[in-house]
N, CA, C and O atoms as CSV, one atom per row, in Angstrom:
chain,resi,resn,atom,element,x,y,z
A,1,MET,N,N,10.865,-4.562,3.476
A,1,MET,CA,C,11.906,-3.700,3.460
A,1,MET,C,C,11.393,-2.208,3.996
A,1,MET,O,O,10.702,-1.534,3.231
A,2,ILE,N,N,11.688,-1.767,5.136
A,2,ILE,CA,C,11.199,-0.439,5.620
A,2,ILE,C,C,12.518,0.540,5.629
A,2,ILE,O,O,13.577,0.175,6.139
A,3,ILE,N,N,12.370,1.603,5.116
A,3,ILE,CA,C,13.377,2.491,5.075
A,3,ILE,C,C,12.932,3.809,5.940
A,3,ILE,O,O,12.038,4.559,5.547
A,4,GLU,N,N,13.571,3.987,7.018
A,4,GLU,CA,C,13.332,5.167,7.949
A,4,GLU,C,C,13.896,6.354,7.537
A,4,GLU,O,O,15.047,6.339,7.102
A,5,MET,N,N,13.299,7.334,7.601
A,5,MET,CA,C,13.981,8.722,7.295
A,5,MET,C,C,13.827,9.649,8.387
A,5,MET,O,O,12.746,9.560,8.970
A,6,LEU,N,N,14.636,10.514,8.809
A,6,LEU,CA,C,14.498,11.584,9.908
A,6,LEU,C,C,14.465,13.061,9.175
A,6,LEU,O,O,15.269,13.448,8.327
A,7,ASN,N,N,13.517,13.679,9.622
A,7,ASN,CA,C,13.207,15.064,9.333
A,7,ASN,C,C,13.190,15.207,7.582
A,7,ASN,O,O,13.670,16.156,6.962
A,8,GLU,N,N,12.627,14.217,7.086
A,8,GLU,CA,C,12.351,14.382,5.666
A,8,GLU,C,C,10.705,13.912,5.474
A,8,GLU,O,O,9.989,13.336,6.293
A,9,GLU,N,N,10.416,14.324,4.238
A,9,GLU,CA,C,9.018,13.792,3.739
A,9,GLU,C,C,8.950,12.508,3.725
A,9,GLU,O,O,9.897,11.836,3.318
A,10,LYS,N,N,7.744,11.932,4.197
A,10,LYS,CA,C,7.600,10.530,4.362
A,10,LYS,C,C,6.498,10.111,3.170
A,10,LYS,O,O,5.501,10.807,2.980
A,11,TRP,N,N,6.736,9.081,2.500
A,11,TRP,CA,C,5.745,8.545,1.623
A,11,TRP,C,C,5.655,7.119,1.770
A,11,TRP,O,O,6.715,6.506,1.899
A,12,TYR,N,N,4.546,6.472,1.772
A,12,TYR,CA,C,4.492,5.046,2.383
A,12,TYR,C,C,3.764,4.339,0.840
A,12,TYR,O,O,2.883,4.842,0.142
A,13,VAL,N,N,4.319,3.339,0.691
A,13,VAL,CA,C,3.904,2.326,-0.285
A,13,VAL,C,C,3.359,1.117,0.388
A,13,VAL,O,O,4.103,0.434,1.092
A,14,TYR,N,N,2.097,0.807,0.216
A,14,TYR,CA,C,1.573,-0.325,0.904
A,14,TYR,C,C,0.721,-1.317,0.287
A,14,TYR,O,O,0.176,-1.043,-0.782
A,15,ILE,N,N,0.564,-2.317,0.781
A,15,ILE,CA,C,-0.376,-3.574,0.222
A,15,ILE,C,C,-1.459,-3.910,1.237
A,15,ILE,O,O,-1.243,-4.022,2.444
A,16,ILE,N,N,-2.585,-4.054,0.677
A,16,ILE,CA,C,-3.576,-4.489,1.473
A,16,ILE,C,C,-4.305,-5.745,0.809
A,16,ILE,O,O,-4.361,-5.975,-0.400
A,17,THR,N,N,-4.804,-6.443,1.746
A,17,THR,CA,C,-5.599,-7.703,1.220
A,17,THR,C,C,-7.065,-7.388,1.236
A,17,THR,O,O,-7.504,-6.650,2.118
A,18,CYS,N,N,-7.811,-7.871,0.365
A,18,CYS,CA,C,-9.244,-7.448,0.258
A,18,CYS,C,C,-9.961,-8.643,0.628
A,18,CYS,O,O,-9.376,-9.714,0.472
A,19,ASN,N,N,-11.162,-8.635,1.106
A,19,ASN,CA,C,-12.149,-9.630,1.430
A,19,ASN,C,C,-11.939,-10.937,0.455
A,19,ASN,O,O,-11.871,-12.073,0.922
A,20,ASP,N,N,-11.841,-10.649,-0.972
A,20,ASP,CA,C,-11.858,-11.700,-1.772
A,20,ASP,C,C,-10.471,-12.134,-2.102
A,20,ASP,O,O,-10.177,-12.626,-3.192
A,21,GLN,N,N,-9.583,-11.927,-1.079
A,21,GLN,CA,C,-8.110,-12.373,-1.178
A,21,GLN,C,C,-7.299,-11.601,-2.432
A,21,GLN,O,O,-6.189,-11.958,-2.828
A,22,SER,N,N,-7.928,-10.677,-2.880
A,22,SER,CA,C,-7.127,-9.961,-4.003
A,22,SER,C,C,-6.056,-8.926,-3.200
A,22,SER,O,O,-6.107,-8.662,-1.999
A,23,LEU,N,N,-5.328,-8.542,-3.925
A,23,LEU,CA,C,-4.165,-7.561,-3.455
A,23,LEU,C,C,-4.245,-6.008,-3.989
A,23,LEU,O,O,-4.415,-5.761,-5.182
A,24,TYR,N,N,-4.145,-5.264,-3.261
A,24,TYR,CA,C,-4.187,-3.843,-3.751
A,24,TYR,C,C,-2.889,-2.995,-3.181
A,24,TYR,O,O,-2.524,-3.001,-2.006
A,25,THR,N,N,-2.315,-2.318,-4.183
A,25,THR,CA,C,-0.888,-1.550,-3.884
A,25,THR,C,C,-1.357,-0.156,-4.039
A,25,THR,O,O,-2.177,0.145,-4.906
A,26,GLY,N,N,-0.881,0.648,-3.261
A,26,GLY,CA,C,-1.055,2.258,-3.241
A,26,GLY,C,C,0.034,2.947,-2.558
A,26,GLY,O,O,0.968,2.361,-2.010
A,27,ILE,N,N,-0.127,4.285,-2.613
A,27,ILE,CA,C,0.948,5.148,-1.889
A,27,ILE,C,C,0.057,6.258,-1.243
A,27,ILE,O,O,-1.019,6.672,-1.673
A,28,THR,N,N,0.720,6.647,-0.138
A,28,THR,CA,C,0.028,7.700,0.538
A,28,THR,C,C,1.028,8.420,1.654
A,28,THR,O,O,2.012,7.809,2.069
A,29,LYS,N,N,0.712,9.743,2.103
A,29,LYS,CA,C,1.481,10.213,2.985
A,29,LYS,C,C,1.235,9.848,4.445
A,29,LYS,O,O,2.099,9.956,5.315
A,30,SER,N,N,-0.205,9.337,4.684
A,30,SER,CA,C,-0.664,8.819,5.978
A,30,SER,C,C,-1.417,7.453,5.971
A,30,SER,O,O,-2.585,7.317,5.608
A,31,ILE,N,N,-0.604,6.463,6.416
A,31,ILE,CA,C,-1.153,5.006,6.459
A,31,ILE,C,C,-2.466,5.101,7.059
A,31,ILE,O,O,-3.440,4.653,6.454
A,32,LYS,N,N,-2.588,5.681,8.276
A,32,LYS,CA,C,-3.630,5.546,9.136
A,32,LYS,C,C,-4.856,6.172,8.430
A,32,LYS,O,O,-5.912,5.543,8.364
A,33,LYS,N,N,-4.726,7.344,7.930
A,33,LYS,CA,C,-5.877,8.177,7.168
A,33,LYS,C,C,-6.400,7.306,6.061
A,33,LYS,O,O,-7.594,7.102,5.843
A,34,ARG,N,N,-5.371,6.805,5.374
A,34,ARG,CA,C,-5.767,5.986,4.062
A,34,ARG,C,C,-6.383,4.770,4.281
A,34,ARG,O,O,-7.282,4.378,3.537
A,35,LEU,N,N,-5.913,4.010,5.413
A,35,LEU,CA,C,-6.666,2.838,5.670
A,35,LEU,C,C,-8.123,3.263,6.205
A,35,LEU,O,O,-9.086,2.563,5.891
A,36,GLU,N,N,-8.255,4.150,6.831
A,36,GLU,CA,C,-9.692,4.437,7.282
A,36,GLU,C,C,-10.495,4.805,6.139
A,36,GLU,O,O,-11.712,4.623,6.174
A,37,LYS,N,N,-9.925,5.309,5.122
A,37,LYS,CA,C,-10.763,5.646,3.843
A,37,LYS,C,C,-11.067,4.470,3.284
A,37,LYS,O,O,-12.227,4.291,2.916
A,38,HIS,N,N,-10.054,3.411,3.108
A,38,HIS,CA,C,-10.469,2.117,2.518
A,38,HIS,C,C,-11.478,1.569,3.175
A,38,HIS,O,O,-12.518,1.210,2.624
A,39,ALA,N,N,-11.224,1.458,4.498
A,39,ALA,CA,C,-12.237,0.579,5.477
A,39,ALA,C,C,-13.839,1.105,5.212
A,39,ALA,O,O,-14.813,0.360,5.110
A,40,CYS,N,N,-13.843,2.614,5.128
A,40,CYS,CA,C,-15.328,3.033,4.783
A,40,CYS,C,C,-15.771,3.088,3.401
A,40,CYS,O,O,-16.763,3.739,3.074
A,41,GLY,N,N,-14.961,2.327,2.457
A,41,GLY,CA,C,-15.377,2.269,1.171
A,41,GLY,C,C,-15.078,3.550,0.419
A,41,GLY,O,O,-15.729,3.770,-0.602
A,42,LYS,N,N,-14.269,4.313,0.770
A,42,LYS,CA,C,-13.861,5.749,0.067
A,42,LYS,C,C,-12.373,5.738,-0.435
A,42,LYS,O,O,-11.917,6.710,-1.038
A,43,GLY,N,N,-11.637,4.633,-0.175
A,43,GLY,CA,C,-10.352,4.589,-0.430
A,43,GLY,C,C,-9.909,4.536,-1.940
A,43,GLY,O,O,-9.165,5.354,-2.482
A,44,ALA,N,N,-10.478,3.462,-2.516
A,44,ALA,CA,C,-10.439,3.459,-3.973
A,44,ALA,C,C,-11.400,2.556,-4.514
A,44,ALA,O,O,-11.865,1.608,-3.882
A,45,LYS,N,N,-11.720,2.881,-5.787
A,45,LYS,CA,C,-12.973,2.236,-6.330
A,45,LYS,C,C,-12.607,0.701,-6.330
A,45,LYS,O,O,-13.569,-0.048,-6.158
A,46,TYR,N,N,-11.418,0.135,-6.490
A,46,TYR,CA,C,-11.258,-1.110,-6.599
A,46,TYR,C,C,-11.606,-1.778,-5.162
A,46,TYR,O,O,-12.355,-2.753,-5.099
A,47,THR,N,N,-11.070,-1.246,-4.116
A,47,THR,CA,C,-11.484,-1.816,-2.795
A,47,THR,C,C,-12.887,-1.557,-2.319
A,47,THR,O,O,-13.363,-2.248,-1.418
A,48,LYS,N,N,-13.530,-0.642,-2.859
A,48,LYS,CA,C,-14.814,-0.430,-2.464
A,48,LYS,C,C,-15.795,-1.464,-2.182
A,48,LYS,O,O,-16.565,-1.465,-1.222
A,49,GLY,N,N,-15.700,-2.399,-3.151
A,49,GLY,CA,C,-16.604,-3.614,-3.332
A,49,GLY,C,C,-15.973,-4.795,-2.811
A,49,GLY,O,O,-16.507,-5.892,-2.973
A,50,ARG,N,N,-14.727,-4.649,-2.113
A,50,ARG,CA,C,-14.043,-5.761,-1.591
A,50,ARG,C,C,-13.684,-5.662,-0.027
A,50,ARG,O,O,-12.687,-6.197,0.458
A,51,LEU,N,N,-14.494,-5.009,0.601
A,51,LEU,CA,C,-14.251,-4.925,2.077
A,51,LEU,C,C,-14.594,-6.046,2.887
A,51,LEU,O,O,-15.490,-6.797,2.499
A,52,PRO,N,N,-13.935,-6.284,4.084
A,52,PRO,CA,C,-13.024,-5.415,4.678
A,52,PRO,C,C,-11.614,-5.620,4.008
A,52,PRO,O,O,-11.295,-6.567,3.289
A,53,VAL,N,N,-10.818,-4.533,4.386
A,53,VAL,CA,C,-9.324,-4.780,3.923
A,53,VAL,C,C,-8.431,-4.945,5.006
A,53,VAL,O,O,-8.850,-4.676,6.132
A,54,LYS,N,N,-7.232,-5.354,4.852
A,54,LYS,CA,C,-6.204,-5.314,6.094
A,54,LYS,C,C,-4.892,-5.066,5.453
A,54,LYS,O,O,-4.629,-5.604,4.377
A,55,LEU,N,N,-4.092,-4.316,6.024
A,55,LEU,CA,C,-2.886,-3.926,5.714
A,55,LEU,C,C,-2.019,-5.030,5.950
A,55,LEU,O,O,-2.163,-5.727,6.955
A,56,VAL,N,N,-0.988,-5.282,4.971
A,56,VAL,CA,C,-0.125,-6.469,4.955
A,56,VAL,C,C,1.194,-6.207,5.075
A,56,VAL,O,O,1.961,-6.873,5.772
A,57,TYR,N,N,1.563,-5.046,4.274
A,57,TYR,CA,C,2.801,-4.586,3.948
A,57,TYR,C,C,2.876,-3.153,3.914
A,57,TYR,O,O,1.912,-2.509,3.500
A,58,LYS,N,N,4.103,-2.495,4.377
A,58,LYS,CA,C,4.345,-1.099,4.065
A,58,LYS,C,C,5.707,-0.848,3.836
A,58,LYS,O,O,6.520,-1.669,4.261
A,59,GLU,N,N,6.130,0.257,3.169
A,59,GLU,CA,C,7.618,0.655,3.122
A,59,GLU,C,C,7.589,2.228,3.229
A,59,GLU,O,O,6.593,2.744,2.721
A,60,ILE,N,N,8.352,2.932,3.703
A,60,ILE,CA,C,8.653,4.179,3.954
A,60,ILE,C,C,9.630,4.782,2.776
A,60,ILE,O,O,10.702,4.219,2.555
A,61,HIS,N,N,9.267,5.840,2.094
A,61,HIS,CA,C,10.310,6.397,1.049
A,61,HIS,C,C,10.279,7.926,1.382
A,61,HIS,O,O,9.384,8.419,2.068
A,62,SER,N,N,11.330,8.651,0.844
A,62,SER,CA,C,11.611,9.970,1.111
A,62,SER,C,C,10.868,10.856,0.260
A,62,SER,O,O,10.700,12.028,0.597
A,63,SER,N,N,10.403,10.392,-0.830
A,63,SER,CA,C,9.735,11.384,-1.779
A,63,SER,C,C,8.662,10.792,-2.600
A,63,SER,O,O,8.829,9.628,-2.964
A,64,HIS,N,N,7.512,11.454,-2.973
A,64,HIS,CA,C,6.529,10.879,-3.714
A,64,HIS,C,C,7.119,10.264,-5.017
A,64,HIS,O,O,6.658,9.167,-5.333
A,65,SER,N,N,7.969,10.753,-5.733
A,65,SER,CA,C,8.531,10.073,-6.912
A,65,SER,C,C,9.235,8.639,-6.477
A,65,SER,O,O,9.143,7.610,-7.147
A,66,LYS,N,N,9.816,8.740,-5.472
A,66,LYS,CA,C,10.444,7.231,-5.086
A,66,LYS,C,C,9.336,6.251,-4.726
A,66,LYS,O,O,9.290,5.099,-5.156
A,67,ALA,N,N,8.441,6.805,-3.896
A,67,ALA,CA,C,7.273,5.918,-3.663
A,67,ALA,C,C,6.388,5.532,-4.811
A,67,ALA,O,O,5.860,4.420,-4.817
A,68,ALA,N,N,6.195,6.402,-5.797
A,68,ALA,CA,C,5.393,6.188,-7.104
A,68,ALA,C,C,6.194,5.084,-7.823
A,68,ALA,O,O,5.625,4.075,-8.239
A,69,SER,N,N,7.512,5.282,-7.963
A,69,SER,CA,C,8.413,4.312,-8.901
A,69,SER,C,C,8.154,2.926,-8.007
A,69,SER,O,O,7.795,1.929,-8.632
A,70,ARG,N,N,8.296,2.852,-6.806
A,70,ARG,CA,C,8.193,1.564,-6.064
A,70,ARG,C,C,6.809,0.987,-6.134
A,70,ARG,O,O,6.689,-0.237,-6.080
A,71,GLU,N,N,5.761,1.752,-6.250
A,71,GLU,CA,C,4.455,1.218,-6.324
A,71,GLU,C,C,4.242,0.618,-7.870
A,71,GLU,O,O,3.574,-0.380,-8.140
A,72,PHE,N,N,4.897,1.380,-8.730
A,72,PHE,CA,C,4.777,0.887,-9.989
A,72,PHE,C,C,5.498,-0.566,-10.185
A,72,PHE,O,O,4.999,-1.429,-10.908
A,73,GLU,N,N,6.772,-0.762,-9.442
A,73,GLU,CA,C,7.523,-1.841,-9.571
A,73,GLU,C,C,6.718,-3.035,-8.930
A,73,GLU,O,O,6.600,-4.106,-9.525
A,74,ILE,N,N,6.175,-2.803,-7.696
A,74,ILE,CA,C,5.202,-3.725,-7.016
A,74,ILE,C,C,4.018,-4.233,-7.697
A,74,ILE,O,O,3.652,-5.403,-7.589
A,75,LYS,N,N,3.418,-3.353,-8.400
A,75,LYS,CA,C,2.269,-3.530,-9.183
A,75,LYS,C,C,2.700,-4.193,-10.249
A,75,LYS,O,O,1.834,-4.892,-10.777
A,76,SER,N,N,3.841,-4.207,-10.784
A,76,SER,CA,C,4.293,-5.134,-12.005
A,76,SER,C,C,4.678,-6.519,-11.520
A,76,SER,O,O,4.799,-7.417,-12.353
A,77,MET,N,N,4.891,-6.766,-10.164
A,77,MET,CA,C,5.061,-8.121,-9.661
A,77,MET,C,C,3.948,-9.073,-10.011
A,77,MET,O,O,2.821,-8.708,-10.344
A,78,THR,N,N,4.339,-10.284,-9.913
A,78,THR,CA,C,3.319,-11.461,-9.924
A,78,THR,C,C,2.753,-11.573,-8.401
A,78,THR,O,O,3.374,-11.127,-7.437
A,79,ARG,N,N,1.590,-12.173,-8.319
A,79,ARG,CA,C,1.071,-12.200,-6.963
A,79,ARG,C,C,1.914,-12.789,-6.166
A,79,ARG,O,O,2.123,-12.291,-5.060
A,80,ALA,N,N,2.595,-14.014,-6.582
A,80,ALA,CA,C,3.526,-14.768,-5.836
A,80,ALA,C,C,4.828,-13.925,-5.108
A,80,ALA,O,O,5.302,-14.123,-3.990
A,81,LYS,N,N,5.218,-12.967,-6.083
A,81,LYS,CA,C,6.287,-12.161,-5.610
A,81,LYS,C,C,5.798,-11.220,-4.652
A,81,LYS,O,O,6.530,-10.991,-3.689
A,82,LYS,N,N,4.592,-10.574,-4.741
A,82,LYS,CA,C,4.018,-9.806,-3.678
A,82,LYS,C,C,3.916,-10.334,-2.441
A,82,LYS,O,O,4.228,-9.735,-1.412
A,83,ILE,N,N,3.372,-11.746,-2.517
A,83,ILE,CA,C,3.084,-12.340,-1.099
A,83,ILE,C,C,4.488,-12.683,-0.638
A,83,ILE,O,O,4.594,-12.881,0.573
A,84,LYS,N,N,5.417,-12.775,-1.261
A,84,LYS,CA,C,6.744,-12.963,-0.663
A,84,LYS,C,C,7.410,-11.769,0.129
A,84,LYS,O,O,8.286,-11.947,0.976
A,85,LEU,N,N,6.886,-10.482,-0.247
A,85,LEU,CA,C,7.216,-9.389,0.279
A,85,LEU,C,C,6.653,-9.355,1.680
A,85,LEU,O,O,7.406,-8.862,2.521
A,86,PHE,N,N,5.519,-9.768,2.078
A,86,PHE,CA,C,5.034,-9.737,3.430
A,86,PHE,C,C,4.749,-11.139,4.128
A,86,PHE,O,O,4.004,-11.173,5.107
A,87,SER,N,N,5.382,-12.379,3.592
A,87,SER,CA,C,5.233,-13.587,4.262
A,87,SER,C,C,6.508,-13.852,5.046
A,87,SER,O,O,6.614,-14.873,5.725
């Protein structure tokens, strides 16, 4: 599900797969910058030891609060439900 907004603040909710096949969900204002940080081991403590990572899913939201709520919702899902989002 990708929600596009024009002339509004954009926040991204994303899922990446790690080298050990685990999934990491986060939010950011810039997917490109955040993935670069993850790739060099500075994105999150969780992903630092699980490199390389690969973006598998993203959504766009109009505010930090909407993105944070969706991030919480995704993090509460089972692994199987998360995989269904991007399969």
